[in-house]
C-alpha positions in Angstrom: -14.7 19.7 -66.9 -12.3 18.0 -69.2 -13.2 16.9 -72.7 -14.2 13.2 -72.8 -11.3 12.7 -75.2 -8.9 13.4 -72.4 -9.5 9.9 -71.0 -8.8 8.5 -74.4 -5.5 10.3 -74.7 -4.4 9.5 -71.2 -5.1 5.8 -71.8 -3.1 5.7 -75.0 -0.2 7.0 -73.1 0.0 3.8 -71.0 2.3 1.1 -72.2 -0.2 -1.6 -71.2 -2.9 -0.1 -73.4 -0.5 0.4 -76.3 0.4 -3.3 -76.2 -3.2 -4.6 -75.7 -4.8 -2.5 -78.4 -1.9 -1.9 -80.7 -2.3 1.9 -80.7 0.3 4.7 -80.4 0.0 8.4 -79.8 2.0 10.9 -82.0 2.3 14.5 -81.3 3.2 17.4 -83.6 3.0 18.1 -87.3 6.4 16.6 -88.2 5.9 13.2 -86.6 2.3 12.9 -87.8 3.3 13.8 -91.4 6.3 11.3 -91.3 4.0 8.6 -90.0 1.4 9.2 -92.7 4.0 9.3 -95.4 5.3 5.9 -94.4 1.7 4.4 -94.5 1.0 4.3 -90.8 -2.8 4.3 -90.2 -4.2 7.4 -88.4 -7.5 6.7 -86.6 -8.2 9.8 -84.5 -6.8 13.3 -84.8 -7.2 16.0 -82.2 -6.5 19.5 -83.4 -7.1 22.9 -81.9 -7.0 25.2 -85.0 -7.9 24.9 -88.6 -4.4 26.1 -89.4 -2.8 23.2 -87.6 -5.1 20.8 -89.5 -4.2 22.4 -92.9 -0.5 21.9 -92.1 -1.1 18.1 -92.5 -1.5 16.2 -95.8 -5.3 16.5 -96.1 -5.6 13.7 -98.7 -4.5 11.3 -96.0 -7.2 12.4 -93.5 -10.2 11.1 -95.5 -11.2 8.2 -93.1 -9.9 9.8 -90.0 -12.0 10.8 -87.0 -11.3 14.5 -86.6 -11.9 16.0 -83.2 -11.6 19.7 -82.5 -10.5 20.5 -78.9 -9.4 23.6 -77.1 -5.7 24.4 -77.2 -5.8 24.3 -73.4 -6.8 20.6 -73.6 -3.9 19.8 -75.9 -1.6 21.7 -73.5 -2.8 19.4 -70.6 -2.2 16.2 -72.7 1.0 17.3 -74.3 4.5 16.2 -73.2 6.0 19.2 -75.1 7.0 22.5 -73.7 5.4 24.3 -76.7 2.7 22.0 -78.1 2.1 22.3 -81.9 -1.6 21.9 -81.9 -2.1 18.3 -83.1 -2.2 14.8 -81.6 -3.0 11.6 -83.5 -3.9 8.1 -82.3 -2.4 5.7 -84.9 -2.6 1.9 -85.2 0.8 0.6 -84.1 2.8 0.3 -87.3 3.8 -3.1 -88.7 7.3 -2.8 -90.2 6.4 -5.3 -92.9 3.6 -3.1 -94.3 5.3 0.2 -94.2 6.6 2.2 -97.1 10.0 3.6 -96.1 11.5 6.6 -98.0 13.2 5.6 -101.2 16.2 7.8 -100.6 16.7 6.1 -97.3 16.6 2.6 -98.9 19.0 3.7 -101.6 21.5 4.7 -98.9 21.4 1.7 -96.6 24.4 -0.5 -95.9 24.2 -4.2 -94.8 24.4 -3.2 -91.1 21.7 -4.2 -88.6 21.5 -2.7 -85.1 20.3 -4.8 -82.1 19.4 -2.8 -78.9 19.9 -4.7 -75.7 18.7 -3.5 -72.2 18.4 0.2 -73.3 16.1 1.5 -70.6 16.4 5.2 -71.1 13.8 6.6 -73.6 16.0 9.5 -74.7 18.9 7.2 -75.4 16.8 4.7 -77.4 15.3 7.5 -79.5 18.7 9.1 -80.1 20.1 5.6 -81.1 17.3 5.2 -83.6 18.1 8.6 -85.1 21.8 7.6 -85.5 20.8 4.3 -87.0 18.9 6.1 -89.7 21.7 8.6 -90.3 24.2 5.8 -90.6 22.0 3.9 -93.1 21.3 0.8 -91.1 19.1 -1.7 -92.8 17.0 -2.4 -89.7 16.8 -2.0 -85.9 15.9 -5.0 -83.7 14.8 -4.2 -80.2 14.9 -6.9 -77.5 12.4 -7.2 -74.6 14.8 -5.7 -72.0 14.5 -2.3 -73.7 12.0 0.5 -73.0 8.9 0.5 -75.2 10.0 1.9 -78.6 6.6 3.6 -79.1 6.8 5.4 -75.7 6.3 9.2 -76.4 9.7 10.2 -75.1 11.4 7.7 -77.5 9.3 8.9 -80.4 10.2 12.5 -79.6 14.0 11.8 -79.4 13.8 9.7 -82.6 12.7 12.7 -84.6 10.8 10.5 -87.2 13.4 7.7 -87.3 10.6 5.2 -86.5 9.2 5.9 -89.9 12.4 5.8 -92.0 13.7 2.3 -91.4 12.2 -1.0 -90.2 12.1 -1.1 -86.4 11.1 -4.5 -84.9 10.4 -4.4 -81.2 9.7 -6.5 -78.2 11.8 -9.4 -79.5 13.0 -12.4 -77.5 16.6 -13.3 -78.1 15.6 -16.7 -79.7 13.8 -14.7 -82.4 16.7 -12.4 -83.3 18.4 -14.8 -85.9 15.1 -14.9 -87.8 15.7 -11.3 -88.8 19.3 -11.7 -89.8 20.7 -13.5 -92.8 22.5 -16.7 -92.0 25.9 -15.2 -93.0 25.5 -12.2 -90.6 28.4 -11.8 -88.1 27.3 -10.3 -84.8 29.5 -7.8 -82.9 28.8 -6.6 -79.4 29.6 -3.3 -77.7 28.9 -2.4 -74.2 29.8 0.8 -72.3 31.8 -0.1 -69.3 35.5 0.0 -68.4 37.3 -3.3 -68.8 40.7 -4.4 -67.5 42.4 -6.5 -70.2 41.9 -10.0 -68.8 41.7 -13.0 -71.1 40.2 -11.5 -74.2 43.1 -12.4 -76.4 44.0 -9.5 -78.6 43.0 -6.9 -76.0 46.0 -7.8 -73.9 48.3 -5.6 -76.0 45.8 -2.8 -76.3 44.7 0.2 -74.3 42.3 -1.8 -72.2 40.0 1.0 -71.1 37.5 0.3 -73.8 33.8 0.1 -74.1 32.9 -3.5 -73.3 31.4 -5.1 -70.3 30.8 -8.5 -68.9 27.9 -7.7 -66.7 25.2 -10.2 -66.4 21.7 -9.8 -67.9 18.9 -9.2 -65.5 15.3 -9.6 -66.5 13.5 -6.3 -66.4 10.8 -6.4 -63.8 9.6 -2.8 -63.9 6.7 -2.3 -66.2 7.6 1.3 -67.2 11.1 2.6 -68.0 13.7 3.9 -65.6 14.4 7.5 -66.3 18.1 7.0 -66.7 20.3 4.2 -68.0 23.4 5.2 -66.0 22.7 4.7 -62.3 22.5 1.4 -60.6 25.0 -1.0 -59.0 27.4 -3.3 -60.7 26.2 -6.8 -61.4 28.1 -10.0 -60.6 29.8 -11.9 -63.4 28.3 -15.2 -64.5 30.7 -18.1 -64.1 31.0 -19.1 -67.7 31.1 -16.3 -70.3 31.6 -17.2 -73.9 35.1 -16.4 -74.9 34.6 -13.6 -77.5 37.8 -11.8 -78.6 38.1 -8.0 -78.7 38.8 -5.5 -81.4 39.2 -1.8 -81.4 36.3 -0.1 -83.1 38.6 1.2 -85.9 40.0 -2.3 -86.7 38.4 -4.0 -89.6 35.2 -5.7 -88.5 32.3 -4.6 -90.8 31.8 -7.2 -93.6 29.1 -8.1 -96.0 26.4 -8.7 -93.5 27.0 -7.3 -90.1 25.0 -6.8 -86.9 25.9 -4.7 -83.9 24.5 -5.1 -80.4 24.5 -2.0 -78.2 24.0 -2.7 -74.5 22.4 -0.3 -72.0 24.4 1.5 -69.4 23.0 0.0 -66.2 22.3 -3.6 -67.1 25.0 -4.1 -69.8 24.8 -6.8 -72.4 22.6 -9.8 -72.1 24.5 -13.1 -71.9 22.4 -14.0 -75.0 24.2 -11.2 -76.9 27.6 -12.7 -76.1 26.4 -16.2 -77.1 25.1 -14.9 -80.4 28.5 -13.1 -81.1 30.3 -16.3 -80.2 28.1 -18.4 -82.4 28.5 -16.1 -85.5 32.3 -15.7 -84.9 31.8 -12.1 -84.0 33.9 -10.0 -81.6 33.5 -7.4 -78.8 34.2 -3.9 -80.1 35.6 -1.3 -77.8 36.4 2.4 -78.1 39.8 3.2 -76.5 39.2 6.1 -74.1 41.1 8.1 -71.6 41.4 6.0 -68.5 40.0 8.8 -66.4 36.5 8.0 -67.9 35.0 4.7 -67.2 32.1 4.7 -69.7 30.4 6.5 -72.6 26.7 7.2 -73.0 25.2 4.3 -74.9 23.8 6.5 -77.6 27.2 8.2 -78.1 28.9 4.8 -78.4 26.3 3.6 -80.8 26.9 6.6 -83.1 30.7 6.1 -83.1 30.4 2.4 -83.9 27.6 2.7 -86.5 29.3 5.4 -88.5 32.6 3.5 -88.3 30.7 0.4 -89.6 29.2 2.4 -92.4 32.6 3.8 -93.3 34.2 0.3 -93.5 31.3 -1.1 -95.5 31.3 1.8 -98.1 35.1 1.5 -98.3 34.9 -2.2 -99.1 32.2 -1.5 -101.7 34.5 1.1 -103.3 37.5 -1.3 -103.2 35.5 -4.1 -104.8 34.4 -1.7 -107.5 38.1 -0.9 -108.3 39.1 -4.6 -108.7 
């Protein structure tokens, strides 16, 4: 029969268990090594060969429960096509206690990312990876998103979870606690928009990347496999009047936050309210009218790197004065 640990691994894969017991499952040498380097606490490690064990930093395995299992077992548990021989059960990391890489901290810009209704695990992981590459100072993940510690998100993130602070499962009311009082919040959303009453957008190519679809509470317990199918939502009667800017106009200032909405459910009304309150704008990416939307991870990358470019340019300008 199956190894008794099989039950343990299967349970840790469930979101409910992860939340109740504060544990996560990491697979593969690279993710496990990144997590250990950032100070995440490994509790149990399953390995199939001594070689796979030696590939890990042995000094960090002193108090860890080591369990040798057959490679066949790991193949059964694994989500990977070619498993790399190691799986670890960690305590769910607390961003406040982590040690993020110095080189990452030295290259951050005052840009925070807020993820809103991102339901697709591959997209969320890819967005985290872009946020690290663009030097974001932190990522805030609201409750409408897929669980950030879900194995598919971890895999797509390629270690991003352990390079910058990621704060998850936040209610909108709590978001301002993680932003400085001078932060201006900009919102981006993926859908086609006719120009309408958004001020500046009237004279622009209106096929941008903003949406006014209403937030819907997520009822499913697990994620949907794709962000992009689903029907259009009705518009709420009173949307905050938030003006529009093209993504390459000047928007990134001293303290900036960017909200990326998911593809099916769009931006929460709360995101627009926060943008309105902080005097932010909607950002859109002018596109060929034959396309009505961009993948949310693609759009996040374009906007984050443009934000980084603007912030670094400002710093350089200030240095010249």
